[in-house]
C-alpha positions as CSV (number, residue, x, y, z in Angstrom):
1,X,0.0,0.0,0.0
2,X,2.9,2.4,0.7
3,X,4.0,2.1,-2.9
4,X,0.9,4.1,-3.8
5,X,1.0,6.4,-0.8
6,X,-2.1,5.0,1.0
7,X,-2.3,3.8,4.5
8,X,-5.1,2.0,6.3
9,X,-7.8,4.6,7.2
10,X,-7.0,7.1,4.4
11,X,-9.9,8.5,2.4
12,X,-9.2,9.5,-1.2
13,X,-11.3,9.8,-4.4
14,X,-11.3,7.1,-7.1
15,X,-9.8,9.7,-9.5
16,X,-6.9,10.3,-7.1
17,X,-6.5,6.6,-6.4
18,X,-6.2,5.9,-10.2
19,X,-3.6,8.7,-10.6
20,X,-1.5,7.2,-7.9
21,X,-1.8,3.8,-9.4
22,X,-0.5,5.1,-12.8
23,X,2.3,7.1,-11.2
24,X,3.6,3.9,-9.6
25,X,3.6,2.1,-13.0
26,X,5.4,5.0,-14.6
27,X,8.5,4.5,-12.2
28,X,9.5,1.5,-14.3
29,X,9.7,-0.8,-11.3
30,X,6.2,-2.6,-11.8
31,X,5.7,-5.1,-14.5
32,X,2.0,-5.6,-13.9
33,X,-0.5,-4.1,-11.3
34,X,-4.2,-4.8,-10.9
35,X,-6.7,-4.3,-8.0
36,X,-10.2,-5.4,-7.0
37,X,-12.7,-4.6,-4.3
38,X,-14.3,-7.6,-2.4
39,X,-16.4,-8.2,0.6
40,X,-14.7,-10.0,3.5
41,X,-16.3,-12.3,6.1
42,X,-17.6,-9.2,8.0
43,X,-19.4,-8.0,4.9
44,X,-16.8,-5.1,4.8
45,X,-15.5,-3.8,1.4
46,X,-11.6,-4.6,1.2
47,X,-9.3,-3.3,-1.4
48,X,-6.9,-6.0,-2.8
49,X,-3.9,-5.0,-5.0
50,X,-1.9,-7.4,-6.9
51,X,1.6,-6.3,-7.8
52,X,4.3,-8.0,-10.0
53,X,7.5,-6.1,-9.8
54,X,9.9,-5.9,-12.8
55,X,13.1,-8.0,-12.6
56,X,14.9,-4.8,-13.8
57,X,15.8,-2.9,-10.8
58,X,18.5,-0.4,-12.0
59,X,18.2,2.5,-14.5
60,X,20.7,4.8,-16.2
61,X,19.8,8.0,-17.8
62,X,22.1,10.4,-19.8
63,X,21.5,14.1,-20.9
64,X,23.4,17.3,-21.6
65,X,23.2,20.7,-19.8
66,X,24.3,24.3,-20.2
67,X,23.8,27.5,-18.2
68,X,26.0,30.7,-17.8
69,X,27.2,29.6,-14.3
70,X,27.9,26.0,-14.5
71,X,28.5,26.0,-18.3
72,X,28.5,22.7,-20.2
73,X,28.1,19.3,-18.6
74,X,26.9,15.7,-19.3
75,X,24.2,14.6,-17.0
76,X,24.3,11.2,-15.6
77,X,21.6,9.6,-13.4
78,X,21.7,6.1,-11.9
79,X,18.9,4.8,-9.9
80,X,18.6,1.3,-8.2
81,X,15.9,-0.1,-6.3
82,X,16.3,-2.9,-3.6
83,X,19.9,-1.7,-3.3
84,X,20.7,-3.2,0.1
85,X,17.3,-4.3,1.3
86,X,13.7,-4.8,-0.1
87,X,12.3,-1.4,0.5
88,X,15.2,0.9,-0.4
89,X,16.4,3.1,-3.3
90,X,19.6,4.8,-4.1
91,X,19.9,7.6,-6.8
92,X,23.0,9.4,-8.0
93,X,23.1,12.4,-10.2
94,X,26.5,13.4,-11.5
95,X,27.3,16.3,-13.8
96,X,30.7,15.8,-15.7
97,X,32.0,18.9,-17.5
98,X,33.4,22.4,-16.8
99,X,32.2,22.2,-13.1
100,X,32.0,18.7,-11.6
101,X,29.1,18.2,-9.2
102,X,27.1,15.3,-7.8
103,X,24.1,14.5,-5.6
104,X,23.7,11.0,-4.0
105,X,20.5,10.0,-2.1
106,X,19.8,6.8,-0.3
107,X,16.4,6.1,1.5
108,X,14.9,3.1,3.1
109,X,11.2,3.1,4.3
110,X,11.4,-0.4,5.9
111,X,7.9,-0.9,4.7
112,X,6.5,0.8,7.8
113,X,5.9,4.2,9.3
114,X,9.6,5.1,10.0
115,X,12.4,5.2,7.5
116,X,15.9,6.6,7.2
117,X,18.1,8.2,4.6
118,X,21.5,9.5,3.7
119,X,22.5,12.3,1.3
120,X,25.8,13.5,0.0
121,X,26.3,16.3,-2.5
122,X,29.2,18.2,-3.9
123,X,28.9,21.6,-5.7
124,X,31.6,23.7,-7.3
125,X,31.8,26.7,-9.7
126,X,33.8,29.8,-10.5
127,X,32.1,33.2,-11.2
128,X,32.7,36.9,-11.3
129,X,31.0,38.7,-8.5
130,X,30.5,42.5,-8.3
131,X,32.1,44.0,-5.2
132,X,32.8,47.5,-3.6
133,X,36.5,47.2,-2.9
134,X,39.0,50.0,-3.7
135,X,40.6,49.3,-6.9
136,X,38.1,46.5,-7.7
137,X,34.6,46.4,-9.1
138,X,34.6,42.6,-9.7
139,X,36.5,39.6,-8.4
140,X,36.5,36.1,-9.5
141,X,35.3,33.6,-6.8
142,X,36.1,29.8,-6.7
143,X,33.3,28.2,-4.6
144,X,33.1,24.6,-3.3
145,X,30.3,23.1,-1.1
146,X,30.5,19.5,0.2
147,X,27.5,18.4,2.3
148,X,26.5,15.2,3.8
149,X,23.6,14.4,6.2
150,X,21.7,11.5,7.8
151,X,18.1,11.6,8.8
152,X,15.0,9.7,10.0
153,X,11.6,10.3,8.7
154,X,8.2,9.4,10.2
155,X,5.1,9.2,7.8
156,X,2.0,9.6,9.8
157,X,-0.4,9.4,6.8
158,X,0.0,9.5,3.0
159,X,-0.3,13.3,3.4
160,X,2.0,14.1,6.3
161,X,5.7,13.4,6.9
162,X,8.1,14.6,9.6
163,X,11.9,14.2,9.7
164,X,14.9,14.9,12.0
165,X,18.6,14.8,11.0
166,X,22.1,15.9,11.5
167,X,24.4,17.5,8.8
168,X,28.0,18.4,8.0
169,X,29.0,21.0,5.6
170,X,32.3,22.2,4.2
171,X,32.5,25.5,2.3
172,X,35.6,26.9,0.6
173,X,35.3,30.2,-1.0
174,X,38.3,31.9,-2.3
175,X,39.6,34.3,-5.0
176,X,43.0,34.9,-6.7
177,X,42.1,38.3,-7.7
178,X,43.0,39.9,-4.4
179,X,46.7,39.9,-3.5
180,X,47.8,38.2,-0.3
181,X,51.1,38.5,1.7
182,X,52.1,34.9,0.9
183,X,51.1,34.9,-2.8
184,X,48.2,32.5,-2.1
185,X,44.4,32.6,-2.8
186,X,42.4,35.1,-0.4
187,X,39.9,32.8,1.4
188,X,36.5,34.4,2.4
189,X,35.6,31.0,4.1
190,X,37.2,27.8,4.6
191,X,35.1,26.1,7.4
192,X,33.3,23.0,8.5
193,X,29.9,23.5,9.8
194,X,27.7,21.2,11.9
195,X,24.0,21.5,12.2
196,X,20.8,19.8,13.1
197,X,17.6,20.0,11.0
198,X,13.9,19.1,11.0
199,X,11.4,19.2,8.4
200,X,7.7,18.9,7.8
201,X,5.9,18.0,4.6
202,X,2.1,18.1,4.2
203,X,-0.1,17.6,1.2
204,X,-3.9,17.6,1.2
205,X,-4.5,18.1,-2.5
206,X,-7.5,16.2,-4.0
207,X,-5.4,15.1,-6.9
208,X,-1.7,14.9,-8.0
209,X,-2.0,16.8,-11.0
210,X,-4.0,20.1,-11.6
211,X,-5.7,20.0,-8.0
212,X,-8.9,21.7,-7.4
213,X,-8.8,21.7,-3.5
214,X,-6.2,21.5,-0.8
215,X,-2.8,22.8,0.4
216,X,0.8,21.8,0.5
217,X,3.5,22.9,3.0
218,X,7.2,22.1,2.7
219,X,9.0,23.6,5.8
220,X,12.5,23.0,7.2
221,X,14.4,24.4,10.3
222,X,18.2,24.3,10.5
223,X,20.2,25.0,13.6
224,X,23.9,25.6,13.1
225,X,25.6,24.7,16.4
226,X,29.3,24.4,15.7
227,X,32.0,25.3,13.2
228,X,35.8,24.9,12.6
229,X,35.5,28.8,12.2
230,X,38.2,29.8,9.8
231,X,37.4,33.5,10.3
232,X,37.1,33.4,14.1
233,X,33.5,34.9,14.0
234,X,31.2,32.1,14.1
235,X,28.2,32.3,16.3
236,X,25.4,29.7,16.4
237,X,22.4,30.6,14.2
238,X,19.3,29.0,12.7
239,X,17.4,29.2,9.5
240,X,13.7,28.7,8.7
241,X,12.5,28.0,5.3
242,X,9.0,27.1,4.0
243,X,7.0,26.9,0.8
244,X,3.2,27.2,1.2
245,X,0.6,26.6,-1.6
246,X,-3.2,26.7,-1.4
247,X,-5.6,25.8,-4.1
248,X,-9.4,26.4,-4.0
249,X,-12.2,26.1,-6.6
250,X,-15.3,28.3,-7.0
251,X,-18.3,28.5,-9.3
252,X,-18.9,24.9,-9.1
253,X,-15.2,24.0,-9.7
254,X,-15.2,26.0,-12.9
255,X,-12.7,28.6,-11.5
256,X,-9.5,27.4,-9.6
257,X,-7.2,29.7,-7.7
258,X,-3.7,28.8,-6.9
């Protein structure tokens, strides 16, 4: 049931149920899926779903990318289901080109309410930045960000999830435009950061695509508690980020506001 995002006690429309069934088949891990509704010995209606999973559990996708900041790159995505255990998935996005970067995600839901995951990502680029420094109006900055975290997630219903985790981040930002005493790059930051974080995801939309009713919330709260403090000026701080969306329909569902 978790494959289609439904738990015992959930109430959804037939249209939404059908959309979720189709979204699972589009993932490429299901060879055949069917369902029926029968009465049990207590004369209660019971939904029965038969799923035959595909024997192909790993996929590789290739693409190309260009933008003014990262410039050209070849996109590689590898995804593997049942990587270490039955209910897990690992996905790796790698961009090979002018600026190497990657994002690796591993998640296991254990077939129940609680799951856990790991994430590692690397990002680097070089860009000219406008500054207000005597003798300079622009400097070239080389930026590197390496982040890794581990988290636990609880899914209370198909519409609500909550997670807690810990994270390590290394940031290196430097420039060779500014002169230094020892003929080395000038470092704006070269520190390790350690933080805890929590997040909340809620979704009450009546359908996955083009919803007419409901809301979605994606909120996260990060608390940076320690740092190697390259500049000797670190103080603990926190960040709150959220994205909220509401959809409503009027005039007998002929007008939808988002």
